[in-house]
C-alpha positions, -999 to +999 in steps of 0.1 A: +801-205+213+802-224+246+775-223+272+788-231+307+772-254+332+739-253+349+718-246+319+683-239+332+660-264+317+629-280+330+618-314+326+602-343+309+579-366+301+548-379+302+555-414+292+533-426+319+514-449+297+543-472+288+542-508+300+569-520+324+584-554+321+581-580+348+609-603+359+611-604+396+607-630+423+592-624+457+622-637+475+647-617+495+673-602+472+708-593+484+729-570+463+766-573+453+777-552+483+766-579+507+738-560+523+720-578+551+686-575+569+680-541+584+669-554+617+644-532+636+627-514+608+607-492+631+637-479+649+648-442+650+674-447+622+649-462+597+626-441+576+592-457+567+577-443+535+543-453+520+536-448+483+507-459+461+530-469+432+539-506+428+572-509+409+578-537+385+615-530+378+639-514+403+673-524+389+673-519+351+663-482+346+667-484+308+633-501+308+617-479+335+597-457+311+575-437+335+580-415+366+560-437+390+589-461+401+615-433+404+612-428+442+620-465+446+652-459+425+664-428+442+680-446+472+701-468+449+704-454+414+716-420+405+719-397+374+745-372+362+723-342+371+692-335+390+668-305+395+669-278+422+637-263+435+636-237+406+640-264+380+676-257+372+700-285+364+725-291+392+754-315+398+749-351+409+772-378+395+786-352+371+808-326+388+804-302+359+793-300+323+798-279+292+775-275+263+785-263+228+756-255+205+778-248+175+797-281+178+765-299+189+782-315+220+776-320+257+807-328+278+803-342+313+831-342+339+824-369+365+831-369+402+863-388+409+864-419+431+827-429+428+821-466+432+791-488+423+777-510+451+798-539+438+830-520+443+836-513+406+844-479+393+818-454+381+836-437+352+832-425+316+832-460+302+803-469+326+784-438+315+789-448+278+778-484+285+746-473+303+736-448+276+741-475+250+715-496+269+690-468+267+697-465+230+691-502+226+657-497+242+650-468+218+645-444+247+636-409+234+659-393+260+689-405+241+677-406+205+696-374+196+730-389+205+750-398+173+782-410+191+801-408+224+838-401+230+855-412+262+880-384+267+896-397+299+885-418+329+862-391+342+852-372+311+828-381+283+817-361+253+782-367+238+780-358+201+745-349+191+728-354+157+715-319+160+717-292+187+687-296+209+684-275+241+663-302+257+690-329+254+709-318+286+679-323+307+667-355+290+701-372+292+713-356+324+684-365+346+665-394+331+694-418+325+702-437+358+734-457+361+740-493+371+772-514+373+780-528+338+801-555+356+772-568+377+748-568+347+772-587+325+780-613+352+743-621+354+716-610+329+688-586+323+662-606+342+685-606+372+691-569+369+653-561+370+653-570+407+689-561+417+698-524+415+736-521+417+741-484+415+761-456+432+734-444+456+735-439+494+717-471+501+719-507+489+690-530+483+682-552+513+650-570+504+622-566+478+589-582+488+569-580+456+537-560+459+545-553+496+577-533+502+613-525+492+639-522+520+673-506+518+703-505+540+730-478+544+758-479+518+789-477+540+811-468+510+789-440+497+809-414+477+794-383+494+810-374+527+789-378+559+760-393+540+736-410+543+723-400+577+699-430+581+708-466+587+678-479+566+648-471+546+617-492+540+593-481+513+558-497+517+535-502+487+501-491+500+477-484+471+447-477+492+446-440+504+427-447+536+451-475+546+481-452+541+464-424+561+456-448+590+493-460+590+505-424+592+481-416+621+491-447+639+528-438+636+535-469+615+549-448+586+568-415+585+558-402+551+530-407+526+520-393+493+483-385+496+464-396+466+428-388+478+420-352+483+394-357+510+416-379+531+446-355+525+425-325+537+415-343+569+452-350+577+462-315+568+434-299+589+444-319+619+477-299+620+494-330+634+517-334+604+541-314+582+528-309+546+546-303+514+527-293+483+544-299+449+535-268+430+561-262+403+547-288+378+580-305+373+571-342+368+534-336+373+506-346+349+481-320+338+445-327+330+426-311+301+402-317+273+415-324+238+392-326+208+398-348+178+404-322+150+416-347+124+389-373+119+368-367+088+337-347+095+347-338+130+332-304+141+365-297+160+384-293+127+371-257+129+391-236+153+359-217+164+344-250+176+376-258+195+375-223+211+338-228+219+346-260+237+372-241+258+349-212+266+321-236+276+339-252+306+346-235+339+380-249+350+381-228+382+349-244+394+361-279+386+393-273+405+375-259+435+348-287+436+371-316+429+405-303+440+394-285+472+423-261+469+449-286+458+445-282+420+464-255+401+445-240+372+463-228+341+454-215+306+484-229+288+510-257+290+526-258+325+523-242+359+520-204+364+553-208+382+571-221+351+596-200+332+578-208+300+544-195+313+533-165+292+512-140+311+500-125+278+481-157+268+444-148+270+431-183+270+394-191+273+379-181+306+345-195+313+320-177+289+291-198+277+276-169+257+308-166+238+308-203+232+273-202+217+283-173+195+314-191+181+293-223+175+268-202+155+295-186+135+309-221+127+276-232+114+262-250+146+236-226+159+218-256+174+249-273+186+258-309+177+263-344+191+297-358+200+314-383+224+334-376+255+357-405+264+364-411+301+380-437+323+366-445+358+392-422+374+378-391+356+341-401+355+330-375+381+349-346+366+339-355+330+303-358+341+305-322+352+322-313+319+293-330+301+269-307+318+289-276+309+289-286+272+252-293+272+245-257+283+260-244+251+244-270+228+272-296+226+255-329+234+284-351+245+277-388+251+299-399+281+316-430+269+332-450+298+363-469+287+388-491+305+424-480+308+434-502+278+409-484+256+419-450+268+456-457+262+449-470+227+432-437+219+464-418+227+479-434+195+448-430+173+419-406+165+390-406+189+360-407+166+357-369+161+350-365+198+367-354+230+390-371+255+411-363+285+444-345+277+468-361+302+502-345+296+535-338+314+532-301+322+570-297+325+579-264+310+604-277+284+580-272+254+605-284+229+606-317+247+571-323+259+547-302+237+567-315+207+556-351+215+520-340+209+523-314+181+548-332+159+529-352+132+548-383+143+546-375+180+542-401+207+508-390+222+476-377+207+494-367+174+471-386+151+440-368+164+451-332+163+462-305+139+499-297+133+502-261+122+534-254+102+542-222+121+540-241+154+563-268+141+588-242+129+587-225+163+591-258+181+623-265+161+636-230+170+629-238+206+648-270+205+677-254+188+678-224+211+715-216+219+707-200+253+681-196+279+669-162+266+660-177+232+645-207+249+622-186+270+612-162+242+603-190+218+584-208+246+562-178+252+555-175+215+546-211+213+520-207+241+503-179+222+502-198+190+491-232+204+464-218+226+452-184+216+455-188+178+447-225+173+434-240+205+453-270+191+454-291+222+420-279+235+413-267+270+437-270+300+418-277+332+441-282+362+473-296+375+468-318+406+495-309+432+515-337+447+506-338+484+533-352+508+523-356+544+549-366+570+556-368+607+570-336+621+603-352+630+612-361+594+637-336+581+653-329+547+636-357+528+631-336+497+597-349+487+577-325+467+604-298+464+619-304+429+607-332+405+574-348+416+591-382+417+624-371+432+635-370+468+668-370+488+673-402+507+710-392+513+700-361+533+669-372+552+672-376+590+648-381+619+647-355+647+632-378+673 
């Protein structure tokens, strides 16, 4: 049975802890299309964007393993599909696609006449070559591909090891395409700094740690696009500096990383504001107890539930998020199609927490550890106080990022740590990475109930959206209400994009948190 295009799936990964490779010089880089300096970069035809992310690779996407650098790739490198505002897959480099659950295949029909920046053809062979690079790098997005058949110049069929309803999204959006010819004429180190894609802009210059500049691609495949002559993306990691640049008119768009500074800009009413609310591409924050270490109190479900009841997530969101944190009692945003309104969760109830601790054999509480990095110190100090009120004496252990990241792949001494997870609604893709015994994150420190694993498999193998949604709702009930397997969800920070009022159709914050539309943006000055 064949399922036609635009299968509604929602996205990926939290892979934000992966290390990116370095291999770039600070000198001006000119791409194969012969791009030159963009001239007056403060002119009306140039968009100035300030982001806090500092990319290390912009031209070899097979080794870009987290979402942070993606906005720097969007002007130059494209994928077969992308998301619309509701999280549906829509056409990009692929004109159409067809999935066949029974045959375990995905077939993409590519747009005709698309060229890479070096003038070579984007075709089915180029798609196959790029996916092979992802396979070489052991990327999880493509691990389910067993083989590929080039049907004709613009048609490629992917043969899957097993049918997985998440594969369309994983392959369709997260594989970006570069020119095989350009890569093979140089090498991988050269490719890191030289993005030769199909996008609306070509690389002009990359000043390492400072900015990335792009110039209009005169041969772009979509008619009447792009609308700008140039884009310059500034790397400004300090939130106050970015705010000052916006207020001074030195930049047109910023992503606000500091809530207090963002609120000041928003309250001024001098700028347009977009809040990213759908959770696609966002990272949720929660508390995850170690339920696997020998002797851990959290091996008992009642203790895990007591932990969840003990903490007031709404107060944390109000105090620290100032209205820009979304609270949830399960995996994902309340706007997600996988959100189950029947999940009861664990609303703040310290008396219930004390009762459960007594039933579990801890009437006087117990001592444990709460691991925190500097970035979560204030929030976790508040959590520490909540736990103390019900008898859980949690020592706040401050750790550097290297230590925190190492805990993702181990147990955490029977204690508690932050649950930083991609809240994208595709549970078969993202929740699986935690709940599977061999999962990529937190898997060694939590329980793996057999009924949850079976339901995750059903979710992955769902032949249609109806089954996908049904099994997702069942998973939410099992993982949270029955087992509290991944602890207590706290909040999802909204992405906050603040821009000059003359910036139009930039797409920041509307779909994926790290996706925008440089081909559509224009300045109404």
